[in-house]
LUMZAFI-99397 format. One record per residue (C-alpha): chain; residue number from 1; x negated, y, z; residue in one letter. Coordinates in steps of 0.5 Angstrom, whole numbers, plus 500, padded with zeros to 3 digits. Layout:
BEGIN
<pt A; NUM; <X; Y; Z>; a> ...
! end
This chain:
BEGIN
<pt A; 1; <457; 535; 492>; m> <pt A; 2; <459; 532; 486>; t> <pt A; 3; <466; 531; 483>; s> <pt A; 4; <465; 524; 484>; d> <pt A; 5; <463; 525; 491>; d> <pt A; 6; <469; 529; 492>; r> <pt A; 7; <474; 524; 489>; a> <pt A; 8; <471; 519; 494>; a> <pt A; 9; <472; 523; 500>; r> <pt A; 10; <479; 525; 498>; v> <pt A; 11; <481; 518; 496>; a> <pt A; 12; <478; 515; 503>; g> <pt A; 13; <482; 521; 507>; i> <pt A; 14; <488; 519; 503>; f> <pt A; 15; <487; 511; 504>; f> <pt A; 16; <487; 513; 512>; l> <pt A; 17; <493; 517; 511>; i> <pt A; 18; <497; 511; 508>; t> <pt A; 19; <495; 507; 514>; f> <pt A; 20; <498; 512; 519>; v> <pt A; 21; <504; 514; 515>; s> <pt A; 22; <506; 507; 513>; a> <pt A; 23; <505; 504; 521>; i> <pt A; 24; <509; 510; 524>; t> <pt A; 25; <514; 510; 519>; g> <pt A; 26; <515; 502; 520>; a> <pt A; 27; <516; 504; 528>; v> <pt A; 28; <521; 510; 527>; l> <pt A; 29; <525; 505; 522>; y> <pt A; 30; <526; 500; 528>; a> <pt A; 31; <533; 502; 530>; p> <pt A; 32; <536; 501; 523>; v> <pt A; 33; <532; 495; 521>; l> <pt A; 34; <533; 491; 528>; s> <pt A; 35; <540; 493; 530>; d> <pt A; 36; <545; 489; 525>; p> <pt A; 37; <551; 494; 528>; d> <pt A; 38; <547; 501; 527>; y> <pt A; 39; <552; 504; 523>; v> <pt A; 40; <558; 503; 528>; t> <pt A; 41; <553; 506; 534>; g> <pt A; 42; <551; 512; 537>; p> <pt A; 43; <545; 512; 532>; g> <pt A; 44; <538; 515; 532>; a> <pt A; 45; <538; 519; 526>; d> <pt A; 46; <533; 524; 527>; v> <pt A; 47; <528; 518; 528>; r> <pt A; 48; <530; 515; 522>; i> <pt A; 49; <529; 521; 518>; l> <pt A; 50; <522; 522; 521>; l> <pt A; 51; <521; 515; 518>; g> <pt A; 52; <523; 517; 511>; v> <pt A; 53; <519; 523; 512>; l> <pt A; 54; <513; 519; 513>; c> <pt A; 55; <514; 514; 507>; e> <pt A; 56; <515; 521; 503>; i> <pt A; 57; <508; 522; 505>; v> <pt A; 58; <506; 515; 504>; l> <pt A; 59; <508; 515; 497>; v> <pt A; 60; <505; 522; 495>; i> <pt A; 61; <498; 519; 498>; t> <pt A; 62; <499; 512; 495>; n> <pt A; 63; <499; 515; 488>; i> <pt A; 64; <494; 520; 490>; g> <pt A; 65; <489; 515; 491>; t> <pt A; 66; <490; 512; 484>; a> <pt A; 67; <490; 519; 481>; i> <pt A; 68; <483; 521; 484>; v> <pt A; 69; <480; 514; 483>; l> <pt A; 70; <482; 513; 476>; f> <pt A; 71; <477; 518; 473>; p> <pt A; 72; <471; 514; 476>; v> <pt A; 73; <474; 507; 475>; l> <pt A; 74; <476; 508; 468>; r> <pt A; 75; <468; 508; 466>; r> <pt A; 76; <467; 501; 469>; h> <pt A; 77; <474; 498; 466>; h> <pt A; 78; <479; 502; 463>; e> <pt A; 79; <484; 497; 463>; a> <pt A; 80; <484; 495; 470>; a> <pt A; 81; <484; 502; 472>; a> <pt A; 82; <490; 503; 468>; l> <pt A; 83; <493; 497; 472>; g> <pt A; 84; <491; 500; 478>; y> <pt A; 85; <495; 506; 477>; v> <pt A; 86; <501; 502; 474>; a> <pt A; 87; <501; 498; 481>; a> <pt A; 88; <501; 504; 485>; r> <pt A; 89; <507; 507; 481>; i> <pt A; 90; <511; 500; 482>; i> <pt A; 91; <509; 500; 489>; e> <pt A; 92; <512; 507; 490>; c> <pt A; 93; <518; 506; 486>; v> <pt A; 94; <520; 500; 491>; l> <pt A; 95; <518; 504; 497>; i> <pt A; 96; <523; 510; 495>; v> <pt A; 97; <529; 505; 493>; v> <pt A; 98; <528; 502; 500>; g> <pt A; 99; <528; 509; 503>; m> <pt A; 100; <534; 511; 499>; l> <pt A; 101; <537; 504; 502>; g> <pt A; 102; <536; 507; 509>; v> <pt A; 103; <538; 514; 508>; l> <pt A; 104; <545; 511; 506>; t> <pt A; 105; <546; 507; 512>; v> <pt A; 106; <545; 514; 516>; v> <pt A; 107; <550; 517; 511>; t> <pt A; 108; <555; 511; 513>; l> <pt A; 109; <554; 512; 520>; r> <pt A; 110; <555; 519; 520>; q> <pt A; 111; <561; 518; 516>; a> <pt A; 112; <564; 513; 522>; q> <pt A; 113; <563; 519; 527>; e> <pt A; 114; <568; 523; 522>; g> <pt A; 115; <573; 517; 522>; g> <pt A; 116; <571; 512; 517>; g> <pt A; 117; <572; 505; 516>; d> <pt A; 118; <567; 501; 520>; s> <pt A; 119; <570; 495; 518>; a> <pt A; 120; <568; 496; 511>; s> <pt A; 121; <561; 500; 513>; s> <pt A; 122; <558; 494; 517>; v> <pt A; 123; <557; 489; 511>; p> <pt A; 124; <555; 495; 507>; v> <pt A; 125; <550; 497; 512>; a> <pt A; 126; <547; 490; 513>; r> <pt A; 127; <546; 489; 505>; a> <pt A; 128; <542; 496; 505>; l> <pt A; 129; <538; 494; 510>; v> <pt A; 130; <537; 487; 506>; a> <pt A; 131; <535; 491; 500>; l> <pt A; 132; <530; 495; 504>; h> <pt A; 133; <527; 489; 507>; d> <pt A; 134; <526; 486; 500>; w> <pt A; 135; <523; 492; 497>; t> <pt A; 136; <518; 492; 502>; f> <pt A; 137; <516; 485; 501>; l> <pt A; 138; <516; 486; 493>; l> <pt A; 139; <512; 493; 494>; g> <pt A; 140; <507; 493; 500>; p> <pt A; 141; <508; 485; 501>; g> <pt A; 142; <506; 483; 493>; f> <pt A; 143; <505; 489; 489>; v> <pt A; 144; <499; 492; 493>; v> <pt A; 145; <496; 485; 493>; g> <pt A; 146; <495; 485; 486>; i> <pt A; 147; <493; 493; 485>; g> <pt A; 148; <490; 495; 492>; n> <pt A; 149; <487; 488; 493>; g> <pt A; 150; <485; 484; 486>; l> <pt A; 151; <485; 490; 481>; l> <pt A; 152; <481; 495; 486>; l> <pt A; 153; <477; 490; 489>; g> <pt A; 154; <475; 488; 482>; f> <pt A; 155; <473; 495; 480>; l> <pt A; 156; <469; 496; 486>; m> <pt A; 157; <465; 490; 486>; y> <pt A; 158; <464; 491; 478>; r> <pt A; 159; <462; 498; 479>; a> <pt A; 160; <458; 497; 486>; g> <pt A; 161; <461; 503; 488>; l> <pt A; 162; <462; 500; 495>; v> <pt A; 163; <458; 494; 498>; p> <pt A; 164; <460; 488; 495>; r> <pt A; 165; <461; 484; 501>; r> <pt A; 166; <467; 489; 503>; m> <pt A; 167; <470; 489; 495>; a> <pt A; 168; <470; 481; 496>; l> <pt A; 169; <475; 483; 502>; l> <pt A; 170; <480; 486; 496>; g> <pt A; 171; <478; 480; 491>; l> <pt A; 172; <480; 475; 496>; v> <pt A; 173; <485; 478; 501>; g> <pt A; 174; <489; 481; 495>; g> <pt A; 175; <491; 475; 492>; p> <pt A; 176; <492; 471; 499>; l> <pt A; 177; <497; 477; 500>; m> <pt A; 178; <501; 476; 494>; s> <pt A; 179; <501; 469; 495>; a> <pt A; 180; <504; 470; 502>; s> <pt A; 181; <509; 474; 499>; g> <pt A; 182; <511; 469; 494>; i> <pt A; 183; <512; 464; 500>; a> <pt A; 184; <516; 468; 504>; v> <pt A; 185; <520; 469; 497>; l> <pt A; 186; <522; 462; 497>; f> <pt A; 187; <523; 461; 504>; g> <pt A; 188; <516; 458; 506>; a> <pt A; 189; <516; 462; 512>; y> <pt A; 190; <519; 469; 515>; e> <pt A; 191; <516; 476; 513>; q> <pt A; 192; <514; 477; 520>; t> <pt A; 193; <511; 470; 522>; s> <pt A; 194; <504; 469; 524>; v> <pt A; 195; <503; 466; 517>; w> <pt A; 196; <505; 472; 514>; s> <pt A; 197; <501; 476; 519>; g> <pt A; 198; <494; 472; 518>; l> <pt A; 199; <495; 472; 510>; a> <pt A; 200; <495; 480; 510>; t> <pt A; 201; <489; 481; 515>; l> <pt A; 202; <484; 481; 510>; p> <pt A; 203; <488; 486; 505>; e> <pt A; 204; <489; 490; 511>; i> <pt A; 205; <481; 490; 513>; a> <pt A; 206; <479; 491; 506>; w> <pt A; 207; <484; 498; 505>; e> <pt A; 208; <482; 500; 512>; a> <pt A; 209; <474; 499; 511>; s> <pt A; 210; <475; 502; 504>; l> <pt A; 211; <478; 508; 507>; g> <pt A; 212; <473; 509; 512>; i> <pt A; 213; <467; 508; 508>; y> <pt A; 214; <469; 513; 502>; l> <pt A; 215; <471; 518; 507>; t> <pt A; 216; <465; 518; 511>; f> <pt A; 217; <460; 515; 506>; r> <pt A; 218; <463; 516; 499>; g> <pt A; 219; <461; 512; 493>; f> <pt A; 220; <454; 508; 493>; r> <pt A; 221; <449; 511; 489>; r> <pt A; 222; <447; 508; 482>; p> <pt A; 223; <440; 507; 484>; g> <pt A; 224; <442; 503; 490>; s> <pt A; 225; <441; 495; 490>; r> <pt A; 226; <448; 493; 491>; a> <pt A; 227; <450; 497; 484>; a> <pt A; 228; <444; 494; 480>; t> <pt A; 229; <444; 488; 476>; l> <pt A; 230; <437; 483; 476>; p> <pt A; 231; <435; 486; 469>; g> <pt A; 232; <434; 493; 473>; g> <pt A; 233; <440; 496; 469>; v> <pt A; 234; <446; 498; 473>; g> <pt A; 235; <453; 495; 472>; e> <pt A; 236; <456; 501; 468>; a> <pt A; 237; <449; 502; 464>; g> <pt A; 238; <446; 506; 470>; w> <pt A; 239; <439; 506; 470>; v> <pt A; 240; <437; 506; 477>; p> <pt A; 241; <433; 511; 480>; r> <pt A; 242; <425; 511; 481>; p> 
! end
């Protein structure tokens, strides 16, 4: 197995882990995000902390995909590859900020058990939950569309490392997802609306198919038909196999 094959397999596994950890974290966060008065109630702190743990895994695997793929992607377009790494880092920074907001709500709730001022804690907790919601919109809801969608889709399409029809999902789905994030930002519809969900589906399909493809198939070979231009030379100067 070559180094590129290993990179593809590891990146694919990381993509699949990001899906599992992101979905699990969102489910575990539900009590603190849906209950405006969570800070004054009995709470579900262990569940919330497990959600934070899932998001820590998410951050690690997010950055992991960029680190593993960068040496391969830079051969085809170094500026776009750097942009992809930067987008992943920005996304993770926003996730961590939201994570800290949730952890602070847990701390405030625990302070109530020690006789803290619940009247002042409720609006603070609600503001922290709103902070988490905004970071989710700007990180996984906007930056992901630019990084994982547009930039990574462009790189995979240009290099022919995956089937081009698959890469087109990223090229279309990424900008659509980012545009939807802007629409939510300006109040066109809610982040949890049907319109937002529909706009996100192509990006979800792109990331899921990419993770599965890389895990079980790896990168397409230089001599494959999809990676070859009409002149008979591969897109990155590759010469197809006889």
